[in-house]
Residue frames relative to the residue before (quaternion, step in Angstrom):
aa qw qx qy qz dx dy dz
M 1.0000 0.0000 0.0000 0.0000 0.00 0.00 0.00
G 0.4527 -0.6920 0.4962 0.2647 3.55 -1.08 0.70
E 0.5791 -0.5734 0.4514 0.3633 3.50 -1.27 0.39
S 0.2371 -0.7641 0.5817 0.1469 3.57 -0.94 0.82
T 0.5178 -0.6177 0.4806 0.3455 3.53 -1.19 0.47
P 0.5534 -0.6169 0.4260 0.3630 3.61 -1.03 0.61
R 0.4977 -0.6448 0.4888 0.3125 3.55 -1.10 0.71
R 0.1108 -0.7803 0.6135 0.0496 3.52 -1.05 0.81
R 0.4773 -0.6468 0.5167 0.2948 3.52 -1.13 0.70
I 0.4628 -0.6525 0.5197 0.3000 3.54 -1.18 0.57
N 0.3760 -0.7492 0.4983 0.2213 3.58 -0.72 1.06
K 0.7224 -0.4749 0.2928 0.4086 3.58 -1.29 0.32
T 0.6501 0.5238 -0.3227 0.4459 3.60 0.95 -0.84
T 0.6625 0.4942 -0.2923 0.4811 3.55 0.95 -0.92
M 0.6435 0.5226 -0.3195 0.4590 3.58 0.97 -0.85
A 0.6348 0.5255 -0.3266 0.4629 3.57 1.01 -0.81
T 0.6424 0.5138 -0.3187 0.4709 3.59 1.00 -0.82
L 0.6685 0.4955 -0.3065 0.4622 3.59 0.85 -0.93
N 0.6673 0.4958 -0.3060 0.4640 3.60 0.93 -0.83
R 0.6288 0.5322 -0.3384 0.4548 3.60 1.01 -0.76
V 0.6700 0.4755 -0.2970 0.4867 3.58 0.93 -0.90
Y 0.6344 0.5391 -0.3315 0.4439 3.60 1.01 -0.79
R 0.6350 0.5191 -0.3339 0.4646 3.59 1.04 -0.71
E 0.6423 0.5103 -0.3214 0.4730 3.58 1.13 -0.62
T 0.7918 -0.1157 0.1081 0.5899 3.57 0.91 -0.93
R 0.3857 -0.7222 0.5290 0.2233 3.54 -0.95 0.90
F 0.7581 0.2775 -0.1521 0.5702 3.59 1.24 -0.45
P 0.1060 -0.8315 0.5427 0.0534 3.61 0.21 1.22
S 0.5167 -0.6251 0.4884 0.3221 3.55 -1.18 0.64
D 0.6798 -0.4673 0.3624 0.4338 3.57 -1.29 0.21
E 0.6406 0.5274 -0.3194 0.4577 3.56 1.01 -0.81
M 0.6569 0.5025 -0.3089 0.4696 3.57 0.97 -0.85
I 0.6245 0.5291 -0.3358 0.4662 3.59 1.02 -0.76
K 0.6400 0.5182 -0.3230 0.4664 3.60 0.98 -0.81
E 0.6580 0.5061 -0.3102 0.4633 3.59 0.96 -0.84
V 0.6552 0.4949 -0.3093 0.4797 3.59 0.93 -0.90
S 0.6331 0.5410 -0.3188 0.4526 3.56 1.00 -0.85
K 0.6686 0.4912 -0.2951 0.4739 3.55 0.94 -0.89
H 0.6807 0.5036 -0.2841 0.4499 3.57 0.93 -0.91
T 0.7644 0.3723 -0.1887 0.4913 3.59 0.95 -0.90
R 0.3291 -0.7621 0.4762 0.2900 3.57 1.30 -0.35
L 0.4392 0.6218 -0.5006 0.4122 3.54 1.07 0.87
P 0.5399 -0.5967 0.4571 0.3788 3.62 -1.06 0.52
P 0.6151 -0.5727 0.3848 0.3816 3.62 -1.06 0.67
R 0.6284 0.5347 -0.3473 0.4455 3.61 1.00 -0.69
R 0.6375 0.5203 -0.3242 0.4667 3.58 1.04 -0.72
V 0.6351 0.5156 -0.3239 0.4752 3.59 1.03 -0.81
T 0.6533 0.5138 -0.3061 0.4642 3.57 0.92 -0.94
A 0.6598 0.5037 -0.3062 0.4660 3.58 0.92 -0.91
W 0.6248 0.5412 -0.3454 0.4443 3.60 0.98 -0.79
F 0.6634 0.4943 -0.3076 0.4701 3.59 0.93 -0.87
Q 0.6379 0.5198 -0.3327 0.4606 3.61 0.97 -0.79
E 0.6781 0.4895 -0.2907 0.4648 3.57 0.90 -0.93
Q 0.6381 0.5268 -0.3230 0.4593 3.58 1.04 -0.76
R 0.6457 0.5018 -0.3239 0.4758 3.61 0.97 -0.82
R 0.6426 0.5188 -0.3219 0.4629 3.60 0.99 -0.84
S 0.6518 0.5125 -0.3124 0.4636 3.59 0.94 -0.86
D 0.6450 0.5214 -0.3172 0.4599 3.57 0.95 -0.88
M 0.6577 0.5106 -0.3088 0.4597 3.56 0.95 -0.89
Q 0.6617 0.4974 -0.3114 0.4667 3.59 0.95 -0.82
R 0.6411 0.5051 -0.3273 0.4762 3.59 1.00 -0.76
K 0.6429 0.5418 -0.3188 0.4376 3.57 0.98 -0.88
H 0.7747 0.3383 -0.1694 0.5066 3.56 0.96 -0.90
G 0.4734 -0.7098 0.4203 0.3091 3.56 1.27 0.08
V 0.3865 0.7189 -0.4889 0.3080 3.59 1.10 0.63
R 0.0976 -0.7711 0.6277 0.0436 3.55 -0.92 0.98
D 0.6836 -0.4908 0.3382 0.4213 3.58 -1.20 0.39
E 0.6925 0.4763 -0.3000 0.4512 3.57 0.87 -0.89
D 0.5992 0.5579 -0.3656 0.4429 3.62 1.19 -0.37
R 0.6820 0.5082 -0.2904 0.4385 3.58 1.15 -0.54
T 0.6742 0.4446 -0.3074 0.5033 3.59 1.20 -0.09
R 0.2311 -0.7587 0.5878 0.1595 3.54 -1.13 0.59
P 0.5872 -0.5838 0.4159 0.3760 3.57 -1.07 0.65
V 0.6049 -0.5934 0.3960 0.3537 3.57 -1.10 0.71
D 0.7118 0.4663 -0.2712 0.4499 3.60 0.96 -0.81
Q 0.5751 0.5707 -0.3885 0.4389 3.59 1.24 -0.10
P 0.4156 -0.7257 0.4808 0.2634 3.62 -0.70 1.01
K 0.5482 -0.5991 0.4735 0.3411 3.53 -1.22 0.59
R 0.4441 -0.6960 0.4979 0.2653 3.57 -0.98 0.88
R 0.2612 -0.7369 0.6011 0.1657 3.51 -1.08 0.71
W 0.2945 -0.7895 0.5212 0.1349 3.56 -0.91 0.93
Y 0.6555 0.4888 -0.3330 0.4696 3.58 1.17 0.41
């Protein structure tokens, strides 16, 4: 396996930029992702992943889904849909 780069937290300035772009559009174009990547010095894949995670978080907040709501107890049988 190859060496991976260490994970870094997104600083406040970068977060503000990502949030500003997200308020403009939830689905940025490839060109917009490249511009944000250049401006924030994050890799394009990281920018894309951030937008995906943000959309997922928004959807969960909208529907009131929490992590513990998505798991079922081990002793509870799996539901059958037929």
